[in-house]
FIMI-878442 format. One record per residue (C-alpha): y, x, z; residue in one letter. Coordinates in pm, whole numbers, plus 32768, in hexadecimal, padded with zeros to 4 digits. Layout:
// FIMI-878442
YXZa ...
END
This chain:
// FIMI-878442
382D85CEECE3m 382485CAEB6Ai 377186EAEABBi 37908713E945k 3720881CE83Dk 3805888DE72By 37AD8954E5F0k 38D68A18E55Ba 39178B51E487n 39F18BF6E598s 3A388BD3E70Bm 3B998B6EE6B3n 3B1E8A49E5EDe 3A2989DEE6FCa 3B3A89F3E807i 3C298918E736t 3B16880CE708r 3ABB881BE880i 3C2887F1E8E8k 3C5586D6E7F8y 3B198618E865e 3AF28679E9D3l 3C5286DFEA39g 3CEA8814EAD1s 3C0D87F1EC0Ee 3ACB883BEB47a 3A058979EB97v 39288A3CEABAi 37C58A58EB45i 371A8B25EA3Cs 37358BB3E8D9q 363B8C3BE7E3r 36198C88E66Fk 35268BB1E5AAi 34C88B7BE43Dr 34D28A24E3A1k 33818971E387k 32BE8957E249g 324D8A5BE138i 33B28A99E0BBl 34278AD1E224g 333A8BF2E24Df 34148CBFE156f 35668C33E1C9s 365F8CDBE2B4k 362A8C9DE423k 37118BA5E4C6i 37868B7BE629l 36F38A6EE712e 37D48A38E847v 37738954E966t 389488BEEA2Aa 38B687DBEB52a 39C48714EBFFv 39D98643ED48d 3A1084DAECFAn 3AD284A1EE38k 3BDC85A9EDDEk 3C0C850FEC8Cr 3C3583BFED1Be 3D2C8431EE1Fd 3DFC84EAED1Fn 3E0E83B5EC38v 3E5A82C9ED5Cn 3F7383AFEDC8y 3FFC83AFEC64g 3FF28237EC51i 40AF8216EDA1r 41B58304ED2At 41ED8243EBEEi 420C8103ECB7k 431B81A4ED8Ck 43D48214EC59i 43BB80BDEBBDv 44328014ECFCn 455B8100ED1Da 45AE80CEEBACg 45B47F59EBDDm 46A97F77ECF8k 478A8064EC3Bd 47877F97EB02d 47D87E59EBB6l 48EE7EEEEC8As 498F7F80EB4Fs 496E7E33EAA5g 4A157D7FEBC1e 4B3E7E7FEBB3k 4B6A7E54EA41s 4B5C7CD9EA69a 4CA57CEEEB2Dg 4D547DADEA1Bt 4D767D9CE8A6g 4D7D7C6EE7C7n 4C957B3EE7C7f 4BCB7BBDE694y 4B757D0AE734e 4B1B7C6EE879n 4A257B7EE7CCn 497F7C9CE718i 495C7D66E856t 48C97C3FE90Dr 47D37BFEE7F6k 476D7D71E7EAn 47327D66E961n 465C7C36E94Ee 458B7CD1E83Ae 456A7E10E90Bl 450B7D49EA3Ei 43FA7C96E97Dk 43697DD8E8F6e 43777E87EA42v 42C07D58EAE6q 41B87D6CE9DAq 418B7EDBEA0Em 416F7EA8EB8Fk 405F7DAAEB59g 3F9E7E97EA83m 3FC67FABEB83l 3F547ECEEC99n 3E167E6DEBDAk 3DD37FDEEB98m 3E068030ED0Dm 3D2B7F12ED89n 3BF17F21ECB4s 3B9E7FFCEB8Dp 3C07813FEC21y 3AD4813CECFFg 3A3B81A5EBB7n 3B0B82D5EB71i 3A3B83FCEB03g 3902832CEADAk 384B8340E990s 37DC8211E8D1e 3676826EE92El 36CA8266EAA6q 3779811AEA8Dl 36508084E9D7k 356880F6EAEBl 36508073EBF4e 365A7F18EB3Fs 34DD7F10EB53s 34F17F27ECD2d 34538078ECEDl 34B0812CEE2En 357F8272EE34d 344E834AEE93k 338582CEED5Av 34BD82E3EC74i 34F6844EECDCk 339084A7EC99k 339A8400EB40i 34DE84ADEACFl 346D85FDEB54s 332C85DEEA87s 33F08581E956i 34E7869DE979n 33D287A9E97Ai 3339871CE838m 33AB8809E720e 33498744E5EAd 344A8690E50Ad 33D18530E536r 34C78427E5A1k 34F683F2E718d 3469828FE6FAe 33238325E675e 330B8424E78Bk 33588313E887l 32318239E81Ak 3147836EE822e 31B883CEE986v 319E8271EA14v 3049822FE973q 2FCA8377EA09n 303B8317EB61m 2F7581C5EB49i 2E0681FAEB98k 2D1780D1EB57v 2BC280B9EC00d 2ADB802CEAF6k 299C8041EBB7k 28D57F07EC03k 28DD7E70ED60l 27DB7F0BEE4Ea 26CF7E4AEF02h 27BE7E08F01Bv 29377DE5EFDEa 2A377DB1F0F2v 2B9F7D32F0C6l 2C9F7D98F1D0v 2E187D71F1EDg 2F327CCEF2B4p 2F5A7B57F2CDt 2FF57A8FF1AEg 2F8C7B6DF090v 2E837A81F014g 2D3B7B25F07Ak 2C7479E3F097t 2CE7795AEF50t 2CA57AB1EEB3t 2B497AC4EF38i 2AFE795FEEB2a 2B7F79D4ED54k 2A9A7B0BED69l 29727A34EDCEa 29B07938ECB7g 29DB7A4FEBB1r 28957AF1EC1Al 27C479B1EC53a 284378CFEB38l 28A679CEEA2Fm 27C07AEBEA66e 269F7A1AEAF0k 26747AFFEC1Ek 25CF7A97ED63k 26EE7A99EE60i 270E7A74EFD8g 28477A25F09Dl 288A7A96F200i 29CE7A54F2C7t 2A3A7AE3F41Ai 2B907A38F3F4d 2B5B7948F517t 2CBD7967F597y 2D8178B4F47Ar 2D687737F482i 2CB776BCF350g 2C51780EF2C3a 2ADB77D3F30Bv 2ADB7676F276e 2BA776F0F144q 2A9F77F9F0F4l 2982770FF148r 2A04760DF04Et 2A0F7718EF3Cy 28B27787EF93a 282F7622EF83d 28D175E9EE33i 2834772AEDA6m 26F176EBEE5Bn 26E0783BEEFEi 26677898F065p 277B78B0F167f 2781793BF2CBk 288A7938F3E4v 287E7A71F4BEv 29077A72F62Af 28687BABF6B7t 27EE7CFBF639i 26847C89F675k 26D27B5AF590d 27457C47F486m 25FC7D07F486e 25317BC5F46Bk 260C7B32F35Ba 25FB7C62F277t 24807C6DF2BBe 245B7B03F255d 25117B4CF10Cm 246A7C92F0B4k 23D87BF5EF76n 25327BADEEEDc 25C27C8EEDDCd 27117C98EE92t 27807C34EFE8i 28F07BF1F007l 298B7C02F165i 2AD47B61F1BAd 2B867BF2F2F1t 2C937B8AF3DFt 2DEE7BDFF381g 2E6E7CE5F47Dr 2FBE7D74F4D0n 2FAE7ED4F437s 30857F5DF566k 2F887EDCF663n 2E827FF8F678k 2DAA7F35F771m 2D817E16F680q 2D327EFDF566i 2C307FB4F639s 2B8B7E63F681e 2B7A7E1CF517l 2AE67F73F4CCr 29CB7F31F5C2a 29577E01F4EDf 29807EC6F3ABi 28C07FF4F420d 278D7F10F451k 27707EC1F2E2v 276D8037F27Fk 2831800FF13At 293480F9F094d 29A97FD9EFB4n 2AD97F66F082i 2C057ECFEFCFh 2D5D7EC8F069l 2E197D83EFF8v 2F8B7D93EFDEi 307A7C94EF4Es 315F7CFEEE23c 327D7C55EEDCt 32557D30F015t 33A37DDAF071k 339C7F4DF00Fd 33F27FBCF177r 32B97F03F1F6d 31CB7F90F0F1v 31AF80ECF196d 3173804AF2EFa 305A7F72F265i 2FC3808EF1A0v 2FC28187F2C2n 2F5F8083F3CBg 2E1B8026F30Ey 2DB68188F2C4k 2CC78198F3E3q 2BF38094F32Cl 2BB58191F21Dn 2C0E80A0F0F8y 2BD38138EFA2n 2C6C8038EEB8n 2DAC7F62EEA4i 2DBD7DF6EE3Bi 2F1E7D84EDE6i 2F537C0FEE05t 30637B0AEDA1k 30D97BAFEC61l 313B7A50EBF4d 324A7A36ED0Fe 33257B4DECA1t 33E87BAAEB62c 33DC7D27EB94t 32A97DF5EBCCy 33247F44EC48g 327C7EFAED90s 31287F34ECE2i 317580A1ECB1l 322580BAEE0Cn 30E58035EEB3i 2FF98112EDEEl 30C88250EE31q 30E081FDEF9Ds 2F6681B8EFC4a 2EF382D4EEDAk 2DCF81F1EE77k 2D6B8147ED2Ep 2DA57FE3ECE8i 2C6F7F00ECB7s 2CF87D9BEC7Ef 2E367CDFEC5Cv 2E687B65EC95t 2F577AA1EBBAt 2F507944EC4Bg 2EA5783CED25q 2D8F77CFEC38n 2C2B782AECB0v 2B8978E4EC13p 2C60791EEAE2e 2D8D79CEEB70d 2CF67B14EBC5i 2CC27C33EAD6k 2CA97DAFEAA8t 2DBE7E49E9DCm 2DC67F9EE934s 2ECB80A1E993s 2F7A8059E842e 2F987EEBE88Ae 30237F30E9E7l 31178031E95Bt 31A17F1DE87Bk 31D87E3BE9B2l 326E7F4BEA86v 336B7FACE967l 33CC7E42E925g 33277E3EE7C2e 32407D29E823d 32317C04E921i 31277B39E9D0v 314879D0E955c 
END
């Protein structure tokens, strides 16, 4: 569905513009009289503002039908011209026959070129019929349909005279919430397998211990994945920070008690299938013991859009309150950032941009993230 507003001096003028831009299938949703903005506008005559809408699918079907009809006419024309050429070739003099044959050859060539163009139009670009440049821009950024619809609806109700691009930046930036609070005494990272939780927690530990000179403790309950414990132990040894491996809920209580003098305790958890409620419940039992409301859901920027909702909803029972988005360096489009945040309805705390520990983790402002989402910036 495309919704557009038109400003005109009369209804006839508005209808003419609507039919020209949206087609005869467009319907008028509302109309009202307004004055032009600004001081001079206050004394000016009121003008008409008309809101119209059109169903993309209908427009696409109409155009496709028109193209198919043209192709039939072209094909029929080719047959008629060829048959008439063959008849004339059997009569008349040699000079006339040569001219007829040459004309037919040129006609065939032109018709074949036209058919090629029509085929291209049928096969690809007409999926974009009725879509505004703004919508195509958002689709090229890998934003999902739900988010695109929300953005366009927000832009359509904005009544100022700014360019659509300026409105777009404002809308997207307002949709991105950033958590700028410092990490609490105990911070937990949760999320599915393969999103980079262990590397991310090592980056956080390095950032806090080496750059901010904080006293940090590391705890892992990820005893299922081969090498996960040793990987984190290696990082802890390099940074010279205390490290504990937890196997039971009782171990968790003792580990946090032993590290109570640390400024921040970072807890790495086992990657769980978000659809397995029993596994998530087991994980919650460990997290409940540390009594923290600083729980970060870690999701990769490369996660398929259809899987994002499943992950976000599956981990809700852990009461996470922040999102960490990883692997920004492994994609060329960043629309998934906004898809994830809109699905989770939680602020973003950190992003990771590579494998280097501790350098490749950062906080980004909503303005910086907006530039990434809209393709105005990239992660090197």
